[in-house]
C-alpha positions as CSV (number, residue, x, y, z in Angstrom):
1,M,2.3,-14.0,-48.8
2,I,3.3,-17.6,-49.7
3,R,5.7,-19.0,-47.0
4,T,8.9,-20.5,-48.3
5,E,10.9,-23.3,-46.8
6,Q,13.7,-20.8,-46.0
7,Q,11.3,-18.5,-44.2
8,N,9.9,-21.4,-42.2
9,T,13.4,-22.5,-41.2
10,V,14.5,-19.0,-40.1
11,D,11.2,-18.3,-38.2
12,Q,11.5,-21.7,-36.5
13,A,15.0,-20.9,-35.3
14,I,13.8,-17.6,-33.9
15,T,10.6,-18.7,-32.3
16,S,12.1,-21.9,-30.8
17,R,14.8,-20.0,-29.0
18,R,14.3,-20.1,-25.2
19,S,16.4,-19.6,-22.1
20,I,17.3,-23.2,-21.2
21,R,18.2,-23.8,-17.6
22,A,19.2,-27.5,-17.6
23,F,21.5,-29.1,-20.1
24,L,22.6,-32.6,-21.1
25,P,26.3,-33.6,-20.5
26,K,26.8,-34.0,-24.3
27,T,30.0,-32.4,-25.5
28,I,30.3,-30.1,-28.6
29,A,33.4,-30.2,-30.8
30,H,35.6,-27.1,-30.7
31,E,35.3,-26.8,-34.5
32,D,31.5,-26.8,-34.3
33,I,31.6,-24.0,-31.7
34,A,34.1,-22.1,-33.8
35,E,31.9,-22.4,-36.9
36,L,28.8,-21.2,-34.9
37,I,30.7,-18.1,-33.7
38,K,32.1,-17.4,-37.1
39,V,28.6,-17.4,-38.6
40,A,27.3,-15.2,-35.8
41,S,30.1,-12.6,-36.5
42,R,28.3,-11.6,-39.6
43,A,26.1,-9.5,-37.3
44,P,26.0,-5.8,-38.4
45,S,28.0,-3.2,-36.5
46,G,28.4,0.5,-37.0
47,T,31.1,1.2,-39.6
48,N,32.1,-2.5,-39.2
49,T,33.7,-2.0,-35.8
50,Q,32.8,-5.6,-34.7
51,P,33.0,-4.8,-30.9
52,W,32.6,-8.4,-29.7
53,K,35.2,-10.6,-27.9
54,V,34.4,-14.1,-26.9
55,Y,35.9,-16.5,-24.3
56,V,34.9,-20.1,-24.9
57,L,35.1,-22.2,-21.7
58,T,35.2,-25.9,-21.4
59,G,37.0,-28.4,-19.2
60,A,39.2,-27.3,-16.4
61,T,39.0,-23.5,-17.0
62,K,35.2,-23.6,-17.0
63,A,35.2,-25.7,-13.8
64,K,37.6,-23.3,-12.1
65,L,35.5,-20.3,-12.9
66,E,32.3,-22.0,-11.8
67,Q,33.8,-23.1,-8.5
68,E,35.3,-19.7,-7.7
69,I,32.2,-17.7,-8.5
70,L,29.8,-20.2,-6.7
71,A,32.0,-20.1,-3.6
72,V,31.5,-16.3,-3.4
73,H,27.8,-16.5,-4.3
74,N,27.3,-18.8,-1.3
75,A,29.1,-16.4,1.0
76,P,26.6,-13.5,1.2
77,E,28.8,-11.0,3.0
78,V,31.6,-11.5,0.4
79,A,29.1,-11.5,-2.5
80,K,28.0,-8.0,-1.4
81,T,31.5,-6.7,-2.2
82,H,31.1,-7.7,-5.9
83,T,29.0,-5.3,-8.0
84,E,28.3,-4.9,-11.7
85,E,30.3,-2.5,-13.8
86,Y,27.2,-1.4,-15.7
87,K,23.5,-1.3,-14.9
88,Y,21.6,-3.9,-16.9
89,Y,18.2,-3.1,-15.3
90,P,16.6,0.3,-14.5
91,V,17.1,1.9,-11.1
92,E,13.4,2.8,-11.0
93,W,11.0,0.1,-12.2
94,R,7.5,0.8,-13.6
95,S,4.8,-1.1,-15.4
96,P,4.7,-3.1,-17.6
97,Y,8.4,-4.0,-17.2
98,I,8.3,-4.8,-13.5
99,D,5.2,-6.9,-14.0
100,R,6.8,-9.0,-16.7
101,R,9.9,-9.4,-14.6
102,R,8.0,-10.6,-11.6
103,K,5.9,-13.0,-13.6
104,V,8.7,-14.8,-15.3
105,G,10.5,-15.2,-12.0
106,W,7.5,-16.6,-10.2
107,D,6.5,-18.8,-13.1
108,L,10.0,-20.4,-13.0
109,Y,10.0,-20.8,-9.3
110,A,6.5,-22.3,-9.3
111,L,7.6,-24.9,-11.8
112,L,10.5,-25.8,-9.5
113,G,8.2,-25.9,-6.5
114,L,9.9,-22.9,-4.8
115,G,7.5,-20.7,-2.8
116,R,8.2,-17.1,-1.9
117,E,9.3,-18.2,1.6
118,N,11.9,-20.6,0.2
119,K,14.8,-18.1,0.1
120,A,17.4,-20.8,0.3
121,G,15.9,-22.7,-2.7
122,M,15.8,-19.5,-4.8
123,H,19.4,-18.7,-3.9
124,A,20.5,-22.2,-4.9
125,Q,18.6,-21.9,-8.2
126,H,20.1,-18.5,-9.0
127,G,23.5,-20.1,-8.2
128,R,23.0,-22.6,-11.0
129,N,23.7,-19.7,-13.4
130,Y,27.3,-19.9,-12.3
131,L,27.5,-23.6,-13.3
132,F,26.2,-22.5,-16.8
133,F,23.2,-24.7,-15.8
134,D,25.5,-27.8,-16.4
135,A,26.0,-26.9,-20.1
136,P,29.2,-28.3,-21.6
137,V,30.2,-24.9,-22.9
138,G,30.3,-21.6,-21.2
139,L,30.7,-18.4,-23.1
140,I,31.9,-15.1,-21.6
141,F,31.5,-12.0,-23.8
142,T,33.5,-8.8,-23.3
143,I,33.7,-5.4,-24.9
144,D,36.5,-2.8,-25.0
145,R,35.8,0.0,-22.5
146,I,36.2,2.7,-25.1
147,M,33.1,1.6,-27.0
148,E,29.9,3.5,-26.5
149,Q,26.2,2.8,-26.5
150,G,25.9,2.1,-30.2
151,S,28.4,-0.7,-30.0
152,W,26.4,-2.3,-27.2
153,L,23.4,-2.2,-29.6
154,D,25.6,-4.0,-32.2
155,Y,26.6,-6.5,-29.5
156,G,23.0,-7.5,-28.9
157,M,22.7,-8.4,-32.6
158,F,25.8,-10.6,-32.3
159,L,24.5,-12.3,-29.2
160,Q,21.1,-13.0,-31.0
161,N,23.0,-14.4,-34.0
162,I,24.8,-16.9,-31.7
163,M,21.5,-18.0,-30.1
164,I,19.7,-18.4,-33.5
165,A,22.7,-20.1,-35.1
166,A,22.7,-22.5,-32.1
167,R,19.0,-23.3,-32.7
168,G,19.8,-24.0,-36.4
169,R,22.3,-26.7,-35.2
170,G,19.9,-28.3,-32.7
171,L,21.6,-26.5,-29.8
172,D,20.2,-24.3,-27.0
173,T,21.4,-21.4,-25.0
174,C,20.8,-19.2,-22.0
175,P,22.1,-15.7,-22.0
176,Q,23.2,-14.7,-18.5
177,A,23.6,-11.2,-17.2
178,A,24.2,-12.8,-13.8
179,F,27.9,-13.1,-14.5
180,T,28.4,-9.4,-14.6
181,Q,28.4,-9.1,-10.8
182,Y,31.5,-11.3,-10.7
183,H,33.6,-9.5,-13.3
184,K,36.7,-9.4,-11.0
185,I,36.7,-13.2,-10.6
186,I,36.2,-13.6,-14.3
187,R,39.0,-11.3,-15.1
188,S,41.4,-13.1,-12.8
189,V,40.5,-16.7,-14.0
190,L,40.5,-15.8,-17.7
191,D,43.5,-13.4,-17.5
192,M,41.4,-10.7,-19.1
193,P,43.1,-7.4,-19.9
194,E,41.9,-4.3,-18.0
195,E,40.5,-2.6,-21.1
196,E,37.8,-5.3,-21.5
197,M,34.5,-5.2,-19.7
198,V,32.3,-8.2,-19.1
199,V,29.0,-7.9,-21.1
200,C,27.4,-11.2,-20.1
201,G,27.8,-15.0,-20.1
202,M,25.9,-17.6,-22.0
203,A,25.4,-21.4,-21.6
204,L,25.6,-23.4,-24.8
205,G,24.6,-27.1,-25.2
206,Y,21.8,-29.6,-25.7
207,A,18.7,-29.0,-23.6
208,D,17.6,-31.6,-21.1
209,L,13.9,-31.6,-22.0
210,D,13.1,-33.9,-19.1
211,K,13.8,-31.1,-16.6
212,I,10.7,-29.2,-15.6
213,E,12.4,-25.8,-15.7
214,N,12.8,-26.2,-19.5
215,S,9.0,-26.4,-20.0
216,L,8.8,-22.7,-19.2
217,V,7.7,-20.6,-22.3
218,T,7.7,-16.9,-21.6
219,E,4.9,-14.7,-22.9
220,R,5.2,-12.0,-25.4
221,A,3.2,-8.8,-25.6
222,D,0.6,-8.5,-28.4
223,L,1.9,-6.7,-31.5
224,T,-0.6,-3.9,-30.8
225,E,1.1,-3.0,-27.5
226,F,4.4,-2.0,-29.1
227,T,3.8,-1.4,-32.8
228,K,2.1,1.4,-34.8
229,F,1.4,1.3,-38.5
230,L,1.4,4.8,-39.9
231,D,0.1,5.1,-43.5
């Protein structure tokens, strides 16, 4: 197969996507964010239900949400009273999933010089999620509670579209399930209606490539581990 320029461009956007954990303080115009989301909304959804809802946070609103969540995150006894509305991860882990999870965690902490005994340092690094890793834009995604599993599959394609569209514009992202624990705070600050459930957050901005954490490139399983060709 002869590769085309279009194929190269699309593949580059996909393969260059990474979870960025340190951003530059360079702002993004609202109209550019709006265009990105509009493009991403071409994601497929069952019978065109389009189950996604997006809150775009900048300025004072973003700062208020960050401060309120981080205050609770740094108060362990209070943080325990905040729990997710849905389970992102399995209750019972097994290989190879638990091995991959542990590896990416320890790889990141190793880059940051955080050993297993440095619980305070790991807590602080996890807390950076709630600052959107200093990105100028924070995105909170919600879904109507009546929607079922199929719509959550659709939602994943929408989120991927946002991340790929961002790469096509020289921007970077970090999808963040960490926000789901603090849905009550998010609901209060953003004045979210009760029928909406927090799906995740996402940092959006320009990567600070001088930061060591952004040198992390996660591994992918070999094709033979998850694909069967049946003739």
